[in-house]
C-alpha positions, -999 to +999 in steps of 0.1 A: +171-054+393+148-023+395+167-008+365+160-039+344+123-038+353+122-001+345+140-005+312+117-034+302+086-014+310+099+016+291+107-006+260+072-022+261+056+012+264+076+026+234+067-004+213+030-002+222+030+035+214+045+029+179+020+002+171-010+021+183-001+054+168+007+043+133+028+065+111+007+084+085+027+092+055+020+124+036+020+130-002+058+134-008+066+107+017+043+083+000+058+092-034+093+085-021+081+051-008+063+041-040+083+055-069+105+028-085+086+001-065+056-022-068+025-021-046+007-054-039-028-055-024-059-077-025-096-070-023-130-087-025-158-075-049-193-076-034-213-104-049-183-123-062-165-153-047-128-152-043-103-124-039-086-101-065-050-092-063-033-063-080+003-052-085+011-016-094+046-003-104+049+035-098+072+050-124+090+083-118+073+098-149+039+097-132+027+064-147+014+034-131+020+000-147-005-025-132-018-060-134-049-074-117-063-109-114-081-133-092-062-155-068-080-185-082-067-178-117-030-179-110-008-162-137-037-147-156-037-109-152-053-080-169-027-053-176-034-016-173-017+017-173-026+046-150-013+079-137-003+091-103+004+126-088+008+141-054-020+165-044-017+182-011-008+156+015-022+126-005-011+104-034-037+104-061-041+077-088-062+072-119-065+038-135-089+024-162-096+060-172-114+068-140-112+101-122-083+105-097-088+089-063-066+102-035-052+081-007-033+084+025-010+056+037-005+045+073+024+022+082+011-008+101+043-027+106+075-034+086+066-035+049+028-034+056+007-003+051-030+006+052-042+026+022-073+048+028-088+065-003-119+084-010-140+053-013-119+023-004-096+010+023-069-017+018-056-030+051-025-050+040-005-032+013+029-047+006+058-028-011+082-048-033+115-032-043+117-024-080+095-040-106+080-071-090+065-099-111+045-124-090+053-161-092+016-171-091 
């Protein structure tokens, strides 16, 4: 009986430690996670109603193939091409001709990440295997 209680406490302690600590991925680890896959995230622009969603496919040649739209306008997306590179321990991306913005990624739970960049934070990033095309 005591062994069962001890084992249960140990398992709860380990689970709590993993959730609280969060695994921060470094540049090459982020690249391995993203290359050949599609990132999905959403955001809200100040002064606008509704949320935007974007999908970015990270190609091994350093290109980003993206699409962005509003949730309310299902199926209507603006397509764009960008570039990515690893710089130090961060993944850096440039879209719409803007300067590179570098990000770190923290694993929140299975297939959910937090992306923290120079000027933005996305709290619920999802990774889709391969080239993902949304149904909506």
